[in-house]
C-alpha positions as CSV (number, residue, x, y, z in Angstrom):
1,M,-13.0,35.5,-33.9
2,E,-13.6,33.4,-37.0
3,D,-9.9,32.7,-37.4
4,M,-9.7,31.8,-33.7
5,L,-12.5,29.2,-34.1
6,K,-10.3,27.3,-36.6
7,T,-7.7,26.8,-33.9
8,F,-10.0,24.9,-31.5
9,P,-10.7,21.2,-31.5
10,Q,-13.9,20.4,-33.2
11,H,-16.6,17.6,-32.9
12,V,-19.4,16.9,-35.4
13,C,-22.6,16.0,-33.7
14,S,-24.1,13.3,-35.9
15,W,-27.6,13.4,-34.3
16,L,-27.8,17.1,-35.0
17,K,-27.3,17.0,-38.7
18,G,-23.6,17.5,-38.4
19,A,-23.7,20.5,-36.1
20,I,-20.2,21.4,-34.9
21,V,-19.1,22.1,-31.3
22,Y,-15.7,23.5,-30.3
23,K,-13.5,22.7,-27.3
24,Y,-12.5,25.8,-25.4
25,Q,-10.9,25.7,-21.9
26,D,-11.7,22.0,-21.8
27,V,-15.4,22.6,-22.5
28,W,-17.4,21.7,-25.6
29,L,-19.4,24.7,-26.8
30,N,-21.4,25.5,-29.8
31,E,-20.3,28.5,-31.9
32,V,-22.7,31.1,-30.5
33,F,-22.0,30.3,-26.9
34,L,-18.2,30.0,-27.5
35,K,-18.1,33.5,-29.1
36,G,-20.2,34.9,-26.3
37,T,-18.0,33.3,-23.6
38,I,-14.8,34.8,-25.1
39,L,-16.4,38.2,-25.4
40,A,-17.6,38.2,-21.8
41,Q,-14.2,37.1,-20.6
42,Q,-12.6,39.9,-22.5
43,R,-15.0,42.7,-21.6
44,F,-17.3,42.1,-18.6
45,K,-16.5,43.7,-15.3
46,A,-18.4,42.4,-12.3
47,H,-19.5,44.6,-9.4
48,P,-19.3,43.3,-5.8
49,N,-23.1,43.5,-5.4
50,D,-23.9,41.5,-8.6
51,V,-25.9,38.3,-8.1
52,F,-25.4,35.5,-10.7
53,L,-28.1,32.9,-11.5
54,C,-26.0,29.9,-12.7
55,S,-27.2,26.7,-14.3
56,F,-26.6,24.1,-16.9
57,P,-29.1,24.3,-19.8
58,K,-32.5,22.7,-19.0
59,G,-31.6,22.5,-15.3
60,G,-34.4,24.9,-14.1
61,T,-33.1,28.1,-15.6
62,T,-36.4,29.6,-16.8
63,W,-38.1,29.0,-13.5
64,L,-35.2,30.5,-11.5
65,K,-35.1,33.6,-13.7
66,A,-38.9,34.1,-13.3
67,L,-38.8,33.7,-9.5
68,A,-35.8,36.0,-9.0
69,F,-37.3,38.7,-11.2
70,A,-40.6,38.5,-9.4
71,I,-38.9,38.7,-6.0
72,I,-36.8,41.7,-6.9
73,T,-39.6,43.7,-8.7
74,R,-42.4,42.9,-6.3
75,E,-42.5,46.5,-5.0
76,T,-42.3,48.0,-8.5
77,F,-45.1,45.9,-10.1
78,D,-48.2,44.3,-8.6
79,I,-49.2,40.8,-9.5
80,S,-51.3,42.0,-12.5
81,T,-48.7,44.3,-14.1
82,N,-45.5,42.3,-13.7
83,P,-43.6,42.1,-17.0
84,L,-43.5,38.4,-16.6
85,L,-47.1,38.3,-17.8
86,S,-46.2,39.8,-21.2
87,T,-42.5,39.1,-21.5
88,S,-40.4,35.9,-21.4
89,P,-38.3,35.4,-18.3
90,H,-35.3,35.3,-20.6
91,H,-36.1,38.8,-21.8
92,C,-36.4,40.0,-18.2
93,I,-33.0,38.6,-17.0
94,P,-30.4,38.5,-19.8
95,F,-27.6,35.9,-20.2
96,L,-24.0,37.1,-19.7
97,E,-22.7,35.2,-22.7
98,K,-25.7,35.9,-24.9
99,E,-26.8,39.4,-24.2
100,L,-23.7,41.1,-22.8
101,A,-24.8,44.6,-24.0
102,E,-28.0,44.3,-22.0
103,V,-26.2,43.1,-18.9
104,E,-23.8,46.0,-19.1
105,E,-26.7,48.4,-19.6
106,N,-28.4,47.1,-16.5
107,Q,-25.1,47.7,-14.6
108,K,-24.8,51.2,-15.9
109,N,-28.3,52.0,-14.8
110,S,-27.6,50.6,-11.3
111,C,-30.2,48.0,-12.0
112,S,-30.6,45.4,-9.2
113,L,-31.5,42.5,-11.5
114,P,-29.3,39.4,-11.4
115,I,-27.2,38.2,-14.2
116,A,-27.8,34.7,-15.7
117,T,-25.2,32.4,-17.2
118,H,-24.7,28.8,-18.3
119,M,-20.9,29.3,-18.3
120,H,-18.8,26.8,-16.4
121,Y,-17.3,28.3,-13.2
122,H,-13.7,28.3,-14.5
123,C,-14.8,30.0,-17.6
124,L,-16.4,33.0,-15.8
125,P,-14.7,36.4,-16.3
126,D,-12.0,36.8,-13.6
127,S,-13.9,39.8,-12.1
128,V,-16.8,37.6,-11.1
129,V,-14.5,35.7,-8.7
130,T,-12.4,38.6,-7.5
131,S,-15.5,40.8,-6.9
132,N,-16.8,38.1,-4.5
133,C,-20.3,38.1,-6.1
134,K,-23.2,36.0,-4.9
135,I,-24.0,32.9,-6.9
136,V,-27.3,31.0,-7.0
137,Y,-26.9,27.6,-8.6
138,I,-29.9,25.4,-9.6
139,Y,-29.4,21.8,-10.4
140,R,-31.7,18.9,-11.4
141,N,-31.9,15.1,-11.9
142,M,-29.4,14.5,-14.6
143,K,-31.6,12.0,-16.5
144,D,-34.4,14.7,-16.8
145,V,-31.8,17.3,-17.9
146,I,-30.6,14.9,-20.7
147,V,-34.1,14.3,-22.0
148,S,-35.1,18.0,-21.8
149,Y,-31.8,19.1,-23.5
150,Y,-32.4,16.5,-26.2
151,H,-35.8,17.8,-27.1
152,F,-34.9,21.4,-26.8
153,V,-31.9,21.2,-29.1
154,R,-33.6,18.8,-31.5
155,K,-36.7,21.1,-31.9
156,L,-34.5,24.2,-32.1
157,N,-32.8,22.6,-35.1
158,K,-36.2,21.3,-36.4
159,I,-35.1,17.7,-36.5
160,P,-37.8,15.0,-36.0
161,M,-37.2,12.3,-33.4
162,E,-36.8,9.6,-36.0
163,D,-33.8,11.5,-37.4
164,A,-32.2,12.1,-34.1
165,P,-31.9,8.9,-32.1
166,F,-32.0,9.5,-28.3
167,E,-29.3,6.8,-27.9
168,D,-26.9,8.9,-29.9
169,A,-27.6,12.0,-28.0
170,L,-27.2,10.2,-24.7
171,D,-23.8,8.8,-25.8
172,E,-22.5,12.2,-26.7
173,F,-23.8,13.6,-23.4
174,C,-22.1,10.9,-21.4
175,N,-18.9,11.8,-23.3
176,G,-19.2,15.4,-22.1
177,V,-20.3,16.6,-25.6
178,S,-23.1,19.1,-25.5
179,W,-23.7,22.8,-26.2
180,Y,-22.2,23.5,-22.8
181,G,-19.9,20.6,-22.2
182,A,-20.2,18.0,-19.4
183,Y,-23.0,18.5,-16.8
184,W,-20.9,16.9,-14.1
185,D,-18.0,19.2,-14.7
186,H,-20.4,22.2,-14.6
187,I,-21.8,21.1,-11.2
188,L,-18.3,20.2,-9.8
189,G,-16.9,23.6,-10.7
190,Y,-19.5,25.5,-8.7
191,W,-19.6,23.0,-5.9
192,Q,-15.8,23.1,-5.4
193,A,-15.8,26.9,-5.5
194,S,-18.5,27.0,-2.8
195,L,-16.3,25.1,-0.4
196,S,-14.0,28.1,0.2
197,R,-16.8,30.7,0.1
198,P,-20.0,28.9,1.3
199,E,-21.7,32.2,2.3
200,K,-21.6,33.4,-1.3
201,F,-23.3,30.3,-2.8
202,L,-26.9,29.1,-2.7
203,F,-27.6,25.7,-4.2
204,L,-31.2,25.0,-5.1
205,K,-32.4,21.6,-6.2
206,Y,-35.2,21.8,-8.8
207,E,-37.1,18.8,-7.4
208,D,-37.0,20.2,-3.9
209,M,-38.3,23.5,-5.1
210,K,-41.2,21.7,-6.7
211,K,-42.0,19.8,-3.5
212,D,-41.6,22.8,-1.2
213,P,-41.7,26.0,-3.3
214,K,-42.5,28.4,-0.4
215,S,-39.5,27.5,1.7
216,N,-37.1,27.6,-1.2
217,V,-38.5,30.9,-2.6
218,K,-38.0,32.4,0.9
219,R,-34.4,31.1,0.9
220,L,-33.8,32.6,-2.5
221,A,-35.2,36.0,-1.5
222,E,-33.1,36.1,1.6
223,F,-29.9,35.1,-0.2
224,I,-30.2,37.8,-2.9
225,G,-30.9,40.4,-0.3
226,R,-34.6,40.9,-0.7
227,P,-36.2,38.9,2.1
228,F,-40.0,38.9,2.6
229,T,-41.5,40.6,5.6
230,I,-43.9,38.9,7.9
231,E,-46.6,41.2,6.6
232,E,-45.8,40.2,3.0
233,E,-46.0,36.5,3.9
234,N,-49.3,37.0,5.7
235,E,-50.7,39.0,2.8
236,G,-49.9,36.1,0.4
237,V,-47.2,37.8,-1.6
238,I,-45.0,34.7,-1.6
239,D,-47.9,32.5,-2.7
240,N,-48.8,34.9,-5.5
241,I,-45.2,34.9,-6.8
242,I,-45.1,31.1,-6.8
243,K,-48.5,31.0,-8.7
244,M,-47.4,33.6,-11.2
245,C,-44.1,31.9,-11.9
246,S,-45.6,28.4,-12.1
247,F,-45.1,26.3,-15.2
248,E,-48.9,26.2,-15.6
249,N,-49.2,29.9,-15.6
250,L,-46.1,30.9,-17.6
251,S,-46.6,28.2,-20.3
252,N,-50.1,29.4,-21.0
253,L,-49.3,33.1,-21.5
254,E,-49.5,34.3,-25.0
255,V,-45.9,35.5,-25.1
256,N,-44.7,32.1,-24.2
257,K,-46.8,30.3,-26.7
258,C,-46.2,32.5,-29.7
259,G,-43.3,34.9,-28.9
260,T,-39.6,34.6,-29.9
261,K,-36.2,35.3,-28.2
262,L,-33.6,36.8,-30.5
263,H,-30.0,35.7,-29.7
264,D,-26.5,36.9,-30.8
265,E,-27.4,39.8,-33.0
266,K,-29.9,38.0,-35.3
267,V,-27.8,34.8,-35.7
268,Y,-30.6,32.7,-34.5
269,T,-34.1,33.0,-32.9
270,V,-35.7,30.7,-30.3
271,E,-39.4,30.3,-30.1
272,N,-40.4,31.0,-26.5
273,H,-42.6,27.8,-26.3
274,L,-39.4,25.7,-26.5
275,F,-38.6,26.9,-23.0
276,F,-41.8,25.3,-21.7
277,R,-42.1,21.5,-22.5
278,L,-43.2,19.5,-19.4
279,A,-41.4,20.6,-16.2
280,K,-42.2,17.1,-15.0
281,D,-40.0,15.0,-12.7
282,G,-39.3,11.5,-14.0
283,D,-40.0,12.0,-17.7
284,W,-36.7,10.3,-18.3
285,K,-38.4,6.9,-17.5
286,N,-40.1,7.2,-20.9
287,Y,-36.7,7.2,-22.6
288,F,-34.1,5.3,-20.6
289,S,-33.6,1.5,-21.0
290,H,-32.3,-0.5,-18.1
291,E,-28.8,-0.4,-19.6
292,M,-29.0,3.4,-20.0
293,I,-30.0,3.8,-16.4
294,E,-27.0,1.8,-15.2
295,K,-24.7,3.7,-17.4
296,I,-25.8,7.2,-16.3
297,D,-26.1,6.2,-12.6
298,K,-22.6,4.9,-12.6
299,L,-21.4,8.1,-14.2
300,I,-23.2,10.2,-11.6
301,D,-21.7,8.2,-8.8
302,E,-18.2,8.4,-10.2
303,K,-18.2,12.0,-11.1
304,L,-20.4,13.6,-8.4
305,G,-20.5,11.2,-5.5
306,V,-18.1,13.4,-3.5
307,T,-20.5,16.4,-3.6
308,G,-23.4,14.8,-1.7
309,L,-25.8,16.3,-4.2
310,V,-28.5,13.9,-5.4
311,L,-28.8,13.9,-9.2
312,K,-30.6,10.6,-9.9
């Protein structure tokens, strides 16, 4: 793998203390995710009943994982014993390209849990497409994604804001350079795939979920094959799941304030609190100048106008 890395185009991220990303299958990836992507492509075999939770980093992944886990395990755990109260959502539902062994173990045990991934659609293992798996895709206002990604990566690398100019991070993002490549290409890949198999795709907009969580949680449950009964709805099961998985609740749990998430066989560790920053719509207004807004809005229109998805 190390020899293979040397053959890929490289880019040095100036605002990240010279961190290197590699171009693989036309996507810029950091070393950990690149290795995980290649390993998943080589080894993973999807099952027809697998459900994938797909997203770009900082697009609503943590919330989607929590909701999906709570929906699927609601008959196994009551609201006071759910593992989400003592375990990070990222421990509950593993990433395909980060925790492949856990994903495979869940499959082996006929576990009904979904599989999460940040991988671009064209980078997914062939079996995911040929097995006709269900795919849930969550997306979010691109400006908020950029700001959230900026802070997450900066804090993960322990770089103060004064040493990591937001303008530099934005320029790289607009050039498609990030830990997972271009956000617009990520969205386009899944959107284009959905045109031929619309019944296998569910697109959820982060901002719409915040405005109307109940309807969207019901849509999610029905799509993944675990619809709520009328009795459950009347008993407040949906409302309890929404409350348990809320940013306010999860971010204040001890595990998400002090715990850590180990990745890639001890290569690096992520402090759980980094997954919970603000969960606030419109935080981008505190960072974008008028010129930046024009630049990103033009990019969104050019790259994603055809999709009809609102990302600004």
